[in-house]
C-alpha positions as CSV (number, residue, x, y, z in Angstrom):
1,H,17.5,7.6,-6.7
2,D,14.2,8.4,-7.6
3,P,12.6,10.5,-4.9
4,A,9.0,9.4,-5.6
5,R,10.1,5.9,-5.2
6,A,11.3,6.6,-1.4
7,F,7.5,6.8,-0.4
8,P,5.1,4.3,-2.2
9,Q,1.7,5.3,-2.9
10,P,-1.3,4.0,-0.8
11,T,-2.3,1.8,-4.4
12,E,0.8,0.1,-4.8
13,A,0.2,-3.7,-4.7
14,R,2.3,-4.8,-1.7
15,S,5.4,-7.2,-3.2
16,A,7.4,-7.5,-0.1
17,P,6.3,-10.4,2.6
18,R,5.2,-8.6,6.2
19,S,6.8,-10.1,9.4
20,S,4.1,-10.4,12.2
21,I,5.7,-8.2,15.4
22,F,4.9,-6.5,18.7
23,L,7.2,-4.1,19.7
24,A,7.1,-0.7,21.3
25,A,8.6,2.1,19.6
26,V,7.9,6.1,18.6
27,L,6.7,7.8,16.2
28,Y,8.2,11.4,15.8
29,Q,6.1,14.3,13.5
30,P,8.0,16.2,15.0
31,T,6.5,15.7,18.4
32,P,7.0,12.0,19.6
33,L,4.4,9.8,20.1
34,P,4.4,6.2,21.7
35,V,3.5,3.5,19.0
36,R,3.4,-0.4,18.4
37,I,4.9,-1.9,15.4
38,R,2.4,-4.6,14.4
39,N,3.8,-6.1,11.4
40,M,7.0,-5.2,8.9
41,S,8.3,-5.3,5.6
42,V,11.2,-3.5,3.6
43,S,8.3,-1.3,2.1
44,G,6.3,-1.0,5.1
45,A,5.0,-1.0,8.7
46,L,1.5,-1.2,10.1
47,I,1.7,1.1,13.4
48,E,-0.8,1.1,16.2
49,G,-1.1,4.3,18.5
50,T,-3.5,7.3,19.5
51,Q,-3.6,10.6,17.7
52,L,-1.4,9.6,14.9
53,P,-0.3,11.5,11.9
54,A,-2.4,12.3,9.2
55,A,-2.2,10.4,5.7
56,G,0.7,12.1,3.7
57,C,2.9,13.3,6.6
58,V,6.7,12.3,6.6
59,V,7.3,10.5,9.9
60,R,10.6,8.9,11.8
61,L,9.9,5.6,13.2
62,S,12.3,4.9,16.1
63,R,13.2,1.9,18.1
64,G,16.1,2.0,20.2
65,S,19.3,2.8,18.1
66,L,17.4,2.2,15.0
67,S,15.3,4.8,13.3
68,V,13.7,5.3,9.5
69,R,11.8,7.9,7.6
70,G,8.6,7.3,5.9
71,R,5.5,8.6,4.7
72,I,1.8,7.6,6.4
73,A,0.2,6.1,3.9
74,W,-3.2,5.7,5.5
75,V,-4.7,6.4,8.8
76,G,-8.1,4.6,10.7
77,G,-9.2,2.5,13.7
78,G,-5.7,3.8,15.6
79,K,-3.3,2.2,13.0
80,C,-1.6,3.6,10.3
């Protein structure tokens, strides 16, 4: 397991197809923030919300009983 590969860098080309969705979720860093998941793939997601964490922050994204850890690659225009 290569820890550096757990969080792809923003300069990497996207190789996984993304599914368009519109789901309410919670982003923890560590304070819970209500967000919307706009699209998702096996390697990332497009999240909308207010007061989003800065690029580089490690977060946990939760929807119901499902949860995943990740790193914010970029932030802008109320999206990350």
